[in-house]
C-alpha positions as CSV (number, residue, x, y, z in Angstrom):
1,X,0.0,0.0,0.0
2,X,1.3,3.4,-0.9
3,X,1.1,6.2,1.6
4,X,2.3,9.8,1.7
5,X,4.1,10.7,5.0
6,X,2.8,13.8,6.8
7,X,5.7,13.7,9.3
8,X,9.2,12.2,9.5
9,X,9.0,8.6,10.6
10,X,12.1,6.8,11.8
11,X,13.3,4.0,9.5
12,X,10.6,4.8,7.0
13,X,11.1,8.2,5.5
14,X,10.7,12.0,5.6
15,X,7.6,14.1,5.4
16,X,6.2,14.4,1.9
17,X,7.7,11.1,0.7
18,X,5.6,8.5,-1.0
19,X,6.5,5.1,0.6
20,X,5.2,1.5,0.2
21,X,4.2,-0.1,3.5
22,X,2.2,-3.2,4.5
23,X,-1.5,-2.5,4.6
24,X,-1.8,-3.5,8.3
25,X,1.0,-1.0,9.3
26,X,-0.8,1.8,7.4
27,X,-4.3,0.9,8.7
28,X,-3.3,0.3,12.3
29,X,-0.5,2.7,13.0
30,X,0.3,5.4,10.4
31,X,-3.2,6.5,9.4
32,X,-4.8,6.6,13.0
33,X,-1.8,8.5,14.4
34,X,-2.0,11.1,11.6
35,X,1.5,10.3,10.4
36,X,0.4,9.5,6.8
37,X,-2.5,9.5,4.4
38,X,-3.3,7.2,1.5
39,X,-1.5,8.0,-1.7
40,X,-4.3,8.5,-4.3
41,X,-3.9,10.3,-7.6
42,X,-5.5,13.5,-6.1
43,X,-3.3,13.5,-3.0
44,X,-0.2,13.0,-5.2
45,X,-1.2,16.0,-7.3
46,X,-1.8,18.0,-4.1
47,X,1.7,17.0,-2.8
48,X,3.3,18.2,-6.0
49,X,1.5,21.5,-5.9
50,X,2.5,21.9,-2.2
51,X,6.2,21.2,-3.1
52,X,6.1,23.8,-5.8
53,X,4.6,26.4,-3.5
54,X,7.1,25.5,-0.8
55,X,10.1,25.8,-3.2
56,X,8.8,29.2,-4.4
57,X,8.4,30.4,-0.8
58,X,12.0,29.3,0.0
59,X,13.3,31.1,-3.1
60,X,11.5,34.3,-2.1
61,X,12.9,34.1,1.5
62,X,16.4,33.6,0.1
63,X,16.0,36.6,-2.2
64,X,14.9,38.7,0.8
65,X,17.8,37.5,2.8
66,X,20.2,38.4,0.0
67,X,19.0,42.0,-0.1
68,X,19.3,42.2,3.7
69,X,22.8,40.6,3.5
70,X,24.0,43.5,1.3
71,X,22.8,46.0,3.9
72,X,24.4,44.0,6.8
73,X,27.8,43.7,5.0
74,X,28.0,47.5,4.6
75,X,27.4,48.1,8.3
76,X,30.1,48.9,10.8
77,X,29.0,48.8,14.4
78,X,31.0,50.6,17.1
79,X,30.8,49.8,20.9
80,X,32.5,51.8,23.6
81,X,33.3,50.0,26.9
82,X,35.3,50.4,30.1
83,X,38.6,48.6,30.1
84,X,41.0,47.3,32.7
85,X,44.6,46.1,32.5
86,X,45.7,44.8,29.1
87,X,42.8,46.4,27.3
88,X,40.4,43.7,28.4
89,X,36.8,44.8,28.9
90,X,35.1,44.8,32.3
91,X,32.0,43.4,30.7
92,X,31.7,42.0,27.2
93,X,29.9,42.6,23.9
94,X,27.3,39.9,23.5
95,X,25.0,38.7,20.7
96,X,22.1,40.6,22.3
97,X,24.1,43.8,22.1
98,X,24.9,43.3,18.5
99,X,21.3,42.5,17.7
100,X,20.2,45.7,19.5
101,X,22.6,47.8,17.5
102,X,21.4,46.2,14.3
103,X,17.8,47.0,15.3
104,X,18.9,50.6,15.8
105,X,20.2,50.5,12.2
106,X,16.9,49.3,11.0
107,X,17.7,45.6,10.5
108,X,15.7,43.3,12.7
109,X,17.7,40.2,13.6
110,X,17.0,37.8,16.5
111,X,20.0,37.5,18.9
112,X,20.1,33.7,18.3
113,X,21.0,34.4,14.6
114,X,24.1,36.3,15.6
115,X,26.7,33.6,15.4
116,X,29.1,34.9,18.1
117,X,30.9,31.9,19.5
118,X,32.2,33.7,22.6
119,X,31.3,37.2,23.8
120,X,33.8,39.9,22.7
121,X,36.1,40.8,25.6
122,X,38.9,42.7,23.9
123,X,39.3,46.0,22.2
124,X,39.7,46.0,18.4
125,X,38.0,45.0,15.2
126,X,36.0,41.8,15.0
127,X,34.0,40.1,12.2
128,X,30.7,38.6,13.4
129,X,28.6,36.4,11.1
130,X,24.8,36.8,11.0
131,X,22.6,33.9,9.9
132,X,19.8,35.4,7.9
133,X,19.0,32.2,5.9
134,X,20.4,28.7,5.9
135,X,22.5,29.7,2.8
136,X,23.1,33.4,3.6
137,X,25.5,34.4,6.3
138,X,27.0,37.9,5.9
139,X,29.5,39.2,8.4
140,X,29.1,42.5,10.2
141,X,32.2,44.5,11.2
142,X,32.2,45.3,15.0
143,X,34.7,47.7,16.6
144,X,35.2,47.9,20.3
145,X,36.8,51.1,21.6
146,X,37.8,52.4,25.1
147,X,35.3,54.5,26.9
148,X,36.7,57.8,28.0
């Protein structure tokens, strides 16, 4: 029996795949739990149209991310902070601080999308990647200077 998976099923397939299973497995487990539906001609056509719409949506999101990436790459963020011995900061510049500065510049980015491995604790220039899309990761220039 052919079924179309609604969700990922371990050792069977991923969502949207058409798989062949035994009728009892489909009738007693997959269909009642909402993990799949019967693969008829109409449902196969619907699946294809959903795939096309999803791919168009992903292409539009990537195009938007590319436009935003051009703006992010041009930005240069400057932070001033108090320093101690050896030009080490008393605090640090975190992903939340960078996201807030980007918001001030008109670019809305969630702090979890700022790919800062460790908080910045030294004075100088730093490159911080920003994840706008799975394929688009521009870097923003961050400069930390001494506060007077």
